[in-house]
N, C-alpha and C positions, 0 to 999 in steps of 0.2 A: 694512774701512773703511765699507762700506755699513751694517753692523750698528751701528757706533759712531755713524755719522751719524744713523741712525734713532733710537738711544737719545737722542742730543742733541736731535733734533727733537721727540721725545716729551716731553723735559724742558721744552723751550720752549713746547710746546702747553699742558702742565700749568701752567706759570708764568703764561702769558697768561690761561688760564681762571681761575686763582686771583685774578689781578689784576682781571679783569673782574667776578668775583663780589664782590670787595671793593669795587670801584667802585660796583656796583649797590647794595650794602648801604649805602654812604655816601650815595648819592643818595636812597635811600628814607628814611634817617634825616633828611637835609636837608629832604625833602618833608614828613616828619612834623612837624619843627620849624616849617616854614612854615605847615602846616595848623593847628598848635596856636596859632601867633601870630595867624593869621586868625580862629580860633575865639574867642580872647581878645578881639580887637577887636570881633567881631560880638556877643559877649556884653555888652560894655560898651555898645554901641549899643542893644541890646535893653533893657538895664537903664535907660538914659536914656529910651528910648521908653515903657517901662512906667511909670516914675516921672512922666512928663509927663502921663499920663492923669489927668483930673480926678477927685478923690474927692468933690467937692462935688455934692450932690444938685441935680437940675434943679428949677426952679420948677414948680408945678402948672400944668397946662394950664387956661387960663381960659375958653376957648370951650366949646361943648357937647361933652360927652364921652359915650362909650358907656355908662359907668356912671350917667350922668344919667337913663337910662331904667330903672335898677334900682329897683323899688319898695322903699321903706324899711319893709319889713314887720316886725312884732313877732315875736320869737323867744324861746324859753326854752332855755338851754343845759344841758349835763349837770350843771352846778354849781347849777342852779336860778335863774340870773340872768336877768332880763328884758333883752333886747337889741334894738336896732334894726339890721336887716341892713346897710344902707349906712352909717349914722352910726357904729356901733360896730365894724364889722368890715372895711369896704371903704375908707372915705374916707382918701385920701392914704397908702395902704399897698400893698405887694405881697401878692397873695392867691392861694391855691390852693383851688379849690372842687370838691367831689365830692358827688354824690347817692348815697345808699345806703339800706338799711333793715336792722334788726337780725336779722330772720328770713331774710335772703337767704343762700342756700347756694350761689349761683353765683359771680359775679365779685366780689362785695363783699369777702370775706375776702382774696382775692388783691390787690385794689385797695388794701386797708388796709395790707398788708405792703409794697407798693411805696411808698405815701405815707409809711410809717414811715421807710423808708430816705431818701426825699427830704427829710423833715423834718430829719434829721441832716445830710445832705450840703448842702442849700441853706442850712441854718442857719450853716454854716461860711463861706458866701459873703456872706449878707445880715445875719447877726447875728440875735438873737432878738426885737428890738423892731420892726423894719420889715417883718416877714413873718408872716402868719397863715395857718393851715390851717383850712378850714371844711367840715365834713361835715353835710349837710342830709338829713333823713330823707324817704323817699318814703311812709312809713307812719306819719304823726304820731298817728293814732288808737291805735296800739299803742306807739309809741316815746316813752314818757314819759322825763323826766330820769333816773329810776331805771333804766329799761331801757337807756338810753344808757350809763350808768355800768357796767352789767353787761357790755354788749357791749365796751366799751373794755377792761375787765379781762380778758375772754376773749381779746381780740386783742393784749393786751400793750401797749396805748396808755396812757401815763402823763402826768399833769400835771407835766411836768418843767420847772422854772424856768430850766434852762440851755439849753433848746431853744425855738424859736418856738412860740407858743401854738397849740394845736389844739382848736378849738371844735366839739363835737358839739351840734347844735341841732334842736329840734322846734318846732311851731307850728300854725297853722291850715292845714288841708289845702288849701283853695282858694287861699290866699295863697302857700303853698309851691309849689303846682302852677303858678300864674301866674308866679312868679319863675323856675321851671325853664324854662318856655317862653320867657320874656323873655331868658333866658341862652342860648337856642338849643339846649337839651338836650332834644330831643324827636324822635320819629319821625314822618315825614310820614303814615304810616298810623295813623289814630286808634285802630284796634283794637289794633295792636301797642303804640302809645304808652300805652294804658290798662293794659297788662299789666306789672306791676312786674318780673316775672321776665325780661322782654325788654329791660330798660333797659341801655344801652350803658355799658361801663367807660371813661368819658371823664373826663379832668381838664380843667377850665376854669381858666385862670390868667391873671393880668395885673397891671398896675401902674396903679392909679387916678390916681396923681399925674401920670403921663406919658400916660395914655389908650392903653395898649398891652395888647391882649387877644388870647388865642388858646385853642385847645382841641386836645388830642391824645389818642389812645388809650393806655390804661395798658399794653397789651400790646406796644408797640413796644420797640425796643432801649433798655435803660435809660440808657446813656451818652448816646445821641442825645436821648432825652426830657429828661434833666437839662440838657444843653447848650442845647436849644431853650428850656426854661423860664427859664434864667438869661439868655439873650439877650433874651427878651421882658420879663421882670420886673425886670431890672437897672436901678438908679437912675442909673448913670454908666458910662462906657466900661470902667473897671477891673472893675466887676462883670460887665457884659454880655460882655466878651471874656476873662474870667478863664480859661475852659476852653481857649480858643485859645492863650493865653500859656502855660498849663501844658503843653499838647500840644507847643508849640515847645521848651520847656525840656527835656521828656522826650526829644524827638527829638534835640536837641543833645547831651544826655548820652550817648545811645546811640551817636551818631556819634563822640563823643570817645573812648568806651570802645573802639570798633572801631579807631580810629587808634592808640591806645596798644597794643592787642593785636597789630596788624599792623606 
């Protein structure tokens, strides 16, 4: 009798365990459905929020701007065109500026490769008409338009009409040097500042229309650099926060995938 009772008790325990596991499985399935429903509702809210962000460009700042201090110096670009620095390259645009020289064997080639990637990535955010990249030489006595073209070819920089324009320019040494200091791209030690080989790998970027300007080192984390540049140069919330929206969408997708797997 004891043995039979034990067998029956074992059967009961097994049945209860099976029922408990089945109940848990159903509960998890219900939770998964609830999570999916919540995710769907959140996705809809996010889409509404993103759609509400203005795509209209803000009006230009009318009062004194940082760029009002930029001298409108004369330049000659790699195509041989005569340009005015502010009027032709900066006014009412988003701009990325970098100083370099063609004989540089230090940071310049690395900087060029980073800017090549930024040109493509930022072009997808801004389009090709509202954004320009400008490389100004530190050695204009050497860097003629022909030398600039040769350098671009070596570095794989092309005049690609599907990408934002990238202007390599030379000009008068004194004017270019004064512009560099006006932009804040100089070392406080005049001896170091006079040495071209010591120049910092810095990107200066901004939006003349909104009077937003900043500078960051090329060697920082690329994704952080790109995100900061978009935040500063963006013409509207959709552009400035596009990286944040993309991050949330990717995080949401990873969360959904985990819910489905579990």
